[in-house]
N, C-alpha and C positions, 0 to 999 in steps of 0.2 A: 422711734425709728425705722427711717419709710420702706418699704418694703416693695415697691415700685418698680423702679429702675432697675432692682436685682432683678425678680418675676420677670418683669419684659426682657433680658436679654437672657434666660433662661428659657424662657416659651421662645426667640429669637433662635436659638441655640436649635433645640429638639424641631424646631419646625427645618430648621438647613439640614441636618443630621435626615430629620424625612424623607425631603428634599431629592438626597442624593441618594439615599437608601429605594424609594422611587426609581428617581431616576438609573440606577444600578440593574435596580429591577425589570426595570422596561428596559434592558437595553437592545438588541436584533444584532445577532451575527449573522454571516451568509457562510456555511459548514460548504468545500468545493466534496467532489470524491471523482475517481479516472471509472472505468466503464466495464468493471471485470466485477464477480462476486464479491469478492473480499473487500474491495475497498466500497459497492455498497454496501455491505454489510457493517463496515468500521462507519461510514458517515452516517446510518443510521442510527451507529449506538450513540453516538457525539453527539446528535440531534435531540435523542430522548432523554440522554444525560444533559443536556446543555437546558433544555427546556426545562427537566425536575429543578434544577437551579435557577428559574425565573425568567434564562432568556427567552425572547423570543427568535426561534432559528428558522430563516431563508435553504433551505438545504440541496444548491445544482451541485448533483453527480450526474453520474453517466460520462463525464466528459475526459477525452486523451488525455498524453498527461503533458503534454507542450503547450494544450491551451489550458488545465487548469495552473498550470506554474504559470502562466502568463495571467490568470485569472489575480493569481494570488498576489504578482507584483504588483497591478497595476493597481490594485485597489477593492477586484468584485469580487473576492472574496477574503474572506479574516483566517479563514485557516482548515488546515484539508491534512493526511496526513498521506506523505511521502516514505519512501526507499531511499539508506541512505544511497545506495550505490548507484537508484538511480541521478541525482544530484551530483555525488559524485562523477561521473562521468559524461552525462548528458547534458548537462547546466553547467558545469563546472569544468569541464575538457581535464578531467585530470585521466592520466593514462596509465600512474603509477600502482605501483600490484601493493594495497595495502592491506593489513589488518583489521578486522570489524573495528576496534577501538578507535584505531588509525581513521577509516572512513568517515564517523563519527565527529570527531575530532576537526577533523579538514570542512566537511561540508556545514560545521555549526561554525567555524573559521568564517568560509567566502562567505555561507548564505548569509552571517548575520551584515559583515561591510553592506549587503544589498538592503536591511532593515529584517529582514527573515532570522524568527528564533526554532531553536530545534530544542522542543522539550524530550525531557527522558526518552532512549527507543526502551522502543522492548524487544524480546528477547523472541520475536518471531522473523523469523530469515527469510525472506520469499522471495531469492534467487529464480537464477530459471535453473530447469532439470531438463534433460532429456529421459525420458520415459516411453518402454515399447513393453510392446507385449506377448507376453509369452505364448510359446508353442508357433509364431508366425514362423517362415523359413527364411523370411527375406533377413531380419535379426536377430535369430535363434547363433545363443552363442559370444554373442553382444554384452561386453561390462565395460564395455567406458568410451569414453565422446571417439574418444583415436580410433578405437574400432567403426566407429561411425565413418569417422569418416575418410577410413581405408575403405569402404566401401563405399563411398561417392567415389573416390579414382579409383574405382578399381572396375569403373563404372555399372553398376546396380543402379536401379534407377528406387530407390528407398523414397517414398510421397511423407514430405514433411511439412503435419498443423502446423501454423505459427497463425497470434495475434496479429492482425492489421499491421500492427507497431514494427512487431518485432525485424521483421528483414530488411526495414532502415533504418536499424537503431546503433549505434556504436557499441554497447554493453549487450546487444542481441549474434546478429546474423551474421553482419557483417567485420566485427572485431574477432570470433568466432572463428571463421575461415581463415581470416587472415594469423590465428595463432592456430591453429588446426595444420591450415596447411589444405584447405581442398575446394572444392568448390557443389555448390549441391543443384546449380544447376535451377531456372525460374523457371522449369516445368517439374521439378519433383519439389516447389514450395506453395503451399495453399495456404495462404491468409483465410481467417473466415474465426467466428464466433469458440472461444476454447470449449464452453457444451456440448458442440455439434461434435467440435476435432475432438471429442472423449468417447462421445457416439460414433463417429467414423474408427476413431483407434480400434474399438472393441470390435466393431463389424466387421474387422477387414481392408476400411477404405483408403486407411491409413496409416502407415509404419511405424512414422518416431509422432514425435510431440512435444515441440519445447513449451512445456508447462513449465509454472508454477510452485517451487516445494509444499507451497503449503493448502495445496488443492486438494481438496475432499475426495475427488473423485482417483487419484493414487489407489490410496490401501481398496476402496471401494469397489473398483476393477481388477485389483491385484495385479496393477499393476509393478512395471522393476524401473529402477530408474538407476542409467548410466553417470559414472562418478566420471566426473570434469575433471582428470588428472591431468590434464596442464593448465590447471586453479583459475582458468579465463575470468567465470564469472566475480565480482564482487560479492561483501555483505550487503544484504537487500534487509535491513532491519526496520520497522512500520515505526513510522516515527510523526508524534502531530507537530504541523508546522506553524506558527500564526505567526499574523505579522508584528511586529514592536510594536507599530502606535495604538492598537487594539489593544497586546496585550497591557501597555502604562496603564490603559484607561480600565483595564479587566486582569488586573492584577492574580486575582483568584480562579482565574484558568490554569494553571502552572498546575496547579493544585489536583484543579479536578482532573486533568485529562493526562496528567501523571499516574492517576488513579488506577486509571486504563492500563494504559500503554507499560505500568511495571509487571502489570501480572496475564498481558500476554505474551505467548509463547508460540511454537509452531503445531502442540501436540493441539491447543486452543483454539488455534485459528483453521486447522484442517476443520475440528471438531463444527464448529463452526461451517466454514464453509460448503461442508460435506450434509448439514443440515436443511441448506435451499437445494444447493446442486444434485444433490439425492436423495434425502427424504424428502424436497420437494414443500416443504417448511416456507414460510412469505418473512420476507428480508425482517419485517417487523416487529412478525413474534420470534424470530430469533436470536434481534439486538434487545426486546424486553426480559426475554428467558436470562440471557447471557449477561445482562447490567442487576437484577431481580439474583442471582445466582449470586453475584459480588455486596453484595447487601445494600448498590442502590437505587 
């Protein structure tokens, strides 16, 4: 019996498999990220994780929200971690009050129509939160955002620290003032880096910060969070979002990224953020240590 044709076919199949494997192993992915601590950490975690799986990763973080989203849509970025509430309001202009589950399902559907796939969400809800420092006479006794609104309406000069984007966002100060019926006034709003804002609040140079609920400095500095008593801020579940064509070409990305997203929660993100912002560890170290703790 002549085994040559069968052997040649087997060798050809093996070569094809090797070629596919090598191609997947050498795939290059561009990971995007925004310009604050939590996003810098999650982008680095993603980079290190994907590199451990054999991908070549080009990390492009430090971008604004609208810029990184546009980069995802036009193919300059292959994936990044977005917040459900941001996509709901900022990108899809949905103003309904929805539950966390409804928010996720709505953005998954709407963004899916644009070729963007939302993977499993994390339990980390980085919603906006107003924080004050106990002992500040101008904010003493405040429990809710309604109390803050009343202070502004009473003419008190409450100095508010925010990110550069927050005053212009419909899910930020614009919408909040409409729902709570107040105007902070341009002179009272100080856009700046959040790290600097926390220092200013601790020093008494600011009276409140439009912070993010998973910020590590909130607990570290003993700050008080005001209750969103009118339920203005939606759920902001931190979730990996991937371009569909990239996911189709690299289906293993789903399981790889969801192995991280399904383990993140508020306490974990607060701890990681605190390690960078308070303990001054490098982002690379924090990311590597976290992946090691997960056995990755």
